[in-house]
Each structure stands twice: as C-alpha cells, then as structure tokens.
Chimera marker file (.cmm) of the C-alpha trace (Angstrom):
<marker_set name="trace">
<marker id="1" x="-34.923" y="32.237" z="32.965" r="1" g="1" b="0" radius="0.5"/>
<marker id="2" x="-38.070" y="31.706" z="30.970" r="1" g="1" b="0" radius="0.5"/>
<marker id="3" x="-38.639" y="29.760" z="27.809" r="1" g="1" b="0" radius="0.5"/>
<marker id="4" x="-41.444" y="31.107" z="25.679" r="1" g="1" b="0" radius="0.5"/>
<marker id="5" x="-43.309" y="28.795" z="23.330" r="1" g="1" b="0" radius="0.5"/>
<marker id="6" x="-46.749" y="29.581" z="21.973" r="1" g="1" b="0" radius="0.5"/>
<marker id="7" x="-48.843" y="27.303" z="19.745" r="1" g="1" b="0" radius="0.5"/>
<marker id="8" x="-52.133" y="28.543" z="18.339" r="1" g="1" b="0" radius="0.5"/>
<marker id="9" x="-55.247" y="26.443" z="17.890" r="1" g="1" b="0" radius="0.5"/>
<marker id="10" x="-58.005" y="27.169" z="15.389" r="1" g="1" b="0" radius="0.5"/>
<marker id="11" x="-61.178" y="28.586" z="16.906" r="1" g="1" b="0" radius="0.5"/>
<marker id="12" x="-64.385" y="26.786" z="16.021" r="1" g="1" b="0" radius="0.5"/>
<marker id="13" x="-67.679" y="28.572" z="15.521" r="1" g="1" b="0" radius="0.5"/>
<marker id="14" x="-68.492" y="30.542" z="18.663" r="1" g="1" b="0" radius="0.5"/>
<marker id="15" x="-65.406" y="29.333" z="20.550" r="1" g="1" b="0" radius="0.5"/>
<marker id="16" x="-62.720" y="31.636" z="21.868" r="1" g="1" b="0" radius="0.5"/>
<marker id="17" x="-59.320" y="31.210" z="20.303" r="1" g="1" b="0" radius="0.5"/>
<marker id="18" x="-56.925" y="29.544" z="22.701" r="1" g="1" b="0" radius="0.5"/>
<marker id="19" x="-53.145" y="29.251" z="22.721" r="1" g="1" b="0" radius="0.5"/>
<marker id="20" x="-50.972" y="26.722" z="24.511" r="1" g="1" b="0" radius="0.5"/>
<marker id="21" x="-48.221" y="28.415" z="26.513" r="1" g="1" b="0" radius="0.5"/>
<marker id="22" x="-45.232" y="26.607" z="27.981" r="1" g="1" b="0" radius="0.5"/>
<marker id="23" x="-43.113" y="28.321" z="30.634" r="1" g="1" b="0" radius="0.5"/>
<marker id="24" x="-39.891" y="26.961" z="32.155" r="1" g="1" b="0" radius="0.5"/>
<marker id="25" x="-39.458" y="27.708" z="35.861" r="1" g="1" b="0" radius="0.5"/>
<marker id="26" x="-36.798" y="26.751" z="38.364" r="1" g="1" b="0" radius="0.5"/>
<marker id="27" x="-38.030" y="24.723" z="41.344" r="1" g="1" b="0" radius="0.5"/>
<marker id="28" x="-37.247" y="26.432" z="44.660" r="1" g="1" b="0" radius="0.5"/>
<marker id="29" x="-36.821" y="23.083" z="46.451" r="1" g="1" b="0" radius="0.5"/>
<marker id="30" x="-34.551" y="21.137" z="44.128" r="1" g="1" b="0" radius="0.5"/>
<marker id="31" x="-33.252" y="23.750" z="41.718" r="1" g="1" b="0" radius="0.5"/>
<marker id="32" x="-34.368" y="21.612" z="38.769" r="1" g="1" b="0" radius="0.5"/>
<marker id="33" x="-36.314" y="23.129" z="35.897" r="1" g="1" b="0" radius="0.5"/>
<marker id="34" x="-40.033" y="22.389" z="35.587" r="1" g="1" b="0" radius="0.5"/>
<marker id="35" x="-42.313" y="23.115" z="32.665" r="1" g="1" b="0" radius="0.5"/>
<marker id="36" x="-45.714" y="24.708" z="33.214" r="1" g="1" b="0" radius="0.5"/>
<marker id="37" x="-48.190" y="24.254" z="30.356" r="1" g="1" b="0" radius="0.5"/>
<marker id="38" x="-51.548" y="25.968" z="30.142" r="1" g="1" b="0" radius="0.5"/>
<marker id="39" x="-54.182" y="26.790" z="27.545" r="1" g="1" b="0" radius="0.5"/>
<marker id="40" x="-54.974" y="30.500" z="27.765" r="1" g="1" b="0" radius="0.5"/>
<marker id="41" x="-57.114" y="32.838" z="25.711" r="1" g="1" b="0" radius="0.5"/>
<marker id="42" x="-55.417" y="34.644" z="22.865" r="1" g="1" b="0" radius="0.5"/>
<marker id="43" x="-54.225" y="38.046" z="24.037" r="1" g="1" b="0" radius="0.5"/>
<marker id="44" x="-53.583" y="36.951" z="27.642" r="1" g="1" b="0" radius="0.5"/>
<marker id="45" x="-50.213" y="35.278" z="27.013" r="1" g="1" b="0" radius="0.5"/>
<marker id="46" x="-48.274" y="38.093" z="28.624" r="1" g="1" b="0" radius="0.5"/>
<marker id="47" x="-50.167" y="37.618" z="31.906" r="1" g="1" b="0" radius="0.5"/>
<marker id="48" x="-49.206" y="33.936" z="31.931" r="1" g="1" b="0" radius="0.5"/>
<marker id="49" x="-45.517" y="34.617" z="31.279" r="1" g="1" b="0" radius="0.5"/>
<marker id="50" x="-45.318" y="37.503" z="33.786" r="1" g="1" b="0" radius="0.5"/>
<marker id="51" x="-46.613" y="35.386" z="36.704" r="1" g="1" b="0" radius="0.5"/>
<marker id="52" x="-44.038" y="33.657" z="38.854" r="1" g="1" b="0" radius="0.5"/>
<link id1="1" id2="2" r="1" g="1" b="0" radius="0.2"/>
<link id1="2" id2="3" r="1" g="1" b="0" radius="0.2"/>
<link id1="3" id2="4" r="1" g="1" b="0" radius="0.2"/>
<link id1="4" id2="5" r="1" g="1" b="0" radius="0.2"/>
<link id1="5" id2="6" r="1" g="1" b="0" radius="0.2"/>
<link id1="6" id2="7" r="1" g="1" b="0" radius="0.2"/>
<link id1="7" id2="8" r="1" g="1" b="0" radius="0.2"/>
<link id1="8" id2="9" r="1" g="1" b="0" radius="0.2"/>
<link id1="9" id2="10" r="1" g="1" b="0" radius="0.2"/>
<link id1="10" id2="11" r="1" g="1" b="0" radius="0.2"/>
<link id1="11" id2="12" r="1" g="1" b="0" radius="0.2"/>
<link id1="12" id2="13" r="1" g="1" b="0" radius="0.2"/>
<link id1="13" id2="14" r="1" g="1" b="0" radius="0.2"/>
<link id1="14" id2="15" r="1" g="1" b="0" radius="0.2"/>
<link id1="15" id2="16" r="1" g="1" b="0" radius="0.2"/>
<link id1="16" id2="17" r="1" g="1" b="0" radius="0.2"/>
<link id1="17" id2="18" r="1" g="1" b="0" radius="0.2"/>
<link id1="18" id2="19" r="1" g="1" b="0" radius="0.2"/>
<link id1="19" id2="20" r="1" g="1" b="0" radius="0.2"/>
<link id1="20" id2="21" r="1" g="1" b="0" radius="0.2"/>
<link id1="21" id2="22" r="1" g="1" b="0" radius="0.2"/>
<link id1="22" id2="23" r="1" g="1" b="0" radius="0.2"/>
<link id1="23" id2="24" r="1" g="1" b="0" radius="0.2"/>
<link id1="24" id2="25" r="1" g="1" b="0" radius="0.2"/>
<link id1="25" id2="26" r="1" g="1" b="0" radius="0.2"/>
<link id1="26" id2="27" r="1" g="1" b="0" radius="0.2"/>
<link id1="27" id2="28" r="1" g="1" b="0" radius="0.2"/>
<link id1="28" id2="29" r="1" g="1" b="0" radius="0.2"/>
<link id1="29" id2="30" r="1" g="1" b="0" radius="0.2"/>
<link id1="30" id2="31" r="1" g="1" b="0" radius="0.2"/>
<link id1="31" id2="32" r="1" g="1" b="0" radius="0.2"/>
<link id1="32" id2="33" r="1" g="1" b="0" radius="0.2"/>
<link id1="33" id2="34" r="1" g="1" b="0" radius="0.2"/>
<link id1="34" id2="35" r="1" g="1" b="0" radius="0.2"/>
<link id1="35" id2="36" r="1" g="1" b="0" radius="0.2"/>
<link id1="36" id2="37" r="1" g="1" b="0" radius="0.2"/>
<link id1="37" id2="38" r="1" g="1" b="0" radius="0.2"/>
<link id1="38" id2="39" r="1" g="1" b="0" radius="0.2"/>
<link id1="39" id2="40" r="1" g="1" b="0" radius="0.2"/>
<link id1="40" id2="41" r="1" g="1" b="0" radius="0.2"/>
<link id1="41" id2="42" r="1" g="1" b="0" radius="0.2"/>
<link id1="42" id2="43" r="1" g="1" b="0" radius="0.2"/>
<link id1="43" id2="44" r="1" g="1" b="0" radius="0.2"/>
<link id1="44" id2="45" r="1" g="1" b="0" radius="0.2"/>
<link id1="45" id2="46" r="1" g="1" b="0" radius="0.2"/>
<link id1="46" id2="47" r="1" g="1" b="0" radius="0.2"/>
<link id1="47" id2="48" r="1" g="1" b="0" radius="0.2"/>
<link id1="48" id2="49" r="1" g="1" b="0" radius="0.2"/>
<link id1="49" id2="50" r="1" g="1" b="0" radius="0.2"/>
<link id1="50" id2="51" r="1" g="1" b="0" radius="0.2"/>
<link id1="51" id2="52" r="1" g="1" b="0" radius="0.2"/>
</marker_set>
C-alpha cells in the first residue's frame, strides 16, 4: 500500500523546481509502516513512487 503526498516548492531564479514526496512502505522485518521522504525534481515523482 502506498500513500502519495506531493508538496511543491517555488523555484528561485535558475533553480530547478523540486517537490517533496512522501511514500509509506511496510518494513520487511517488523511489518510496521515507515515513511520515506525525499525532495525530487518536478516530473520525476512517478519514478520515486514506483521504486520499492
């Protein structure tokens, strides 16, 4: 099960626009849910959510 949350950040002059992605994964050891947060470039969110 994956939880998808995307927050956008304003790009400054010359900077790439970044988004903060939060994915919920199930830990293989304990079975508890863990949250993975990462800042990724806009347009590459699908790659982040498709990785396991």
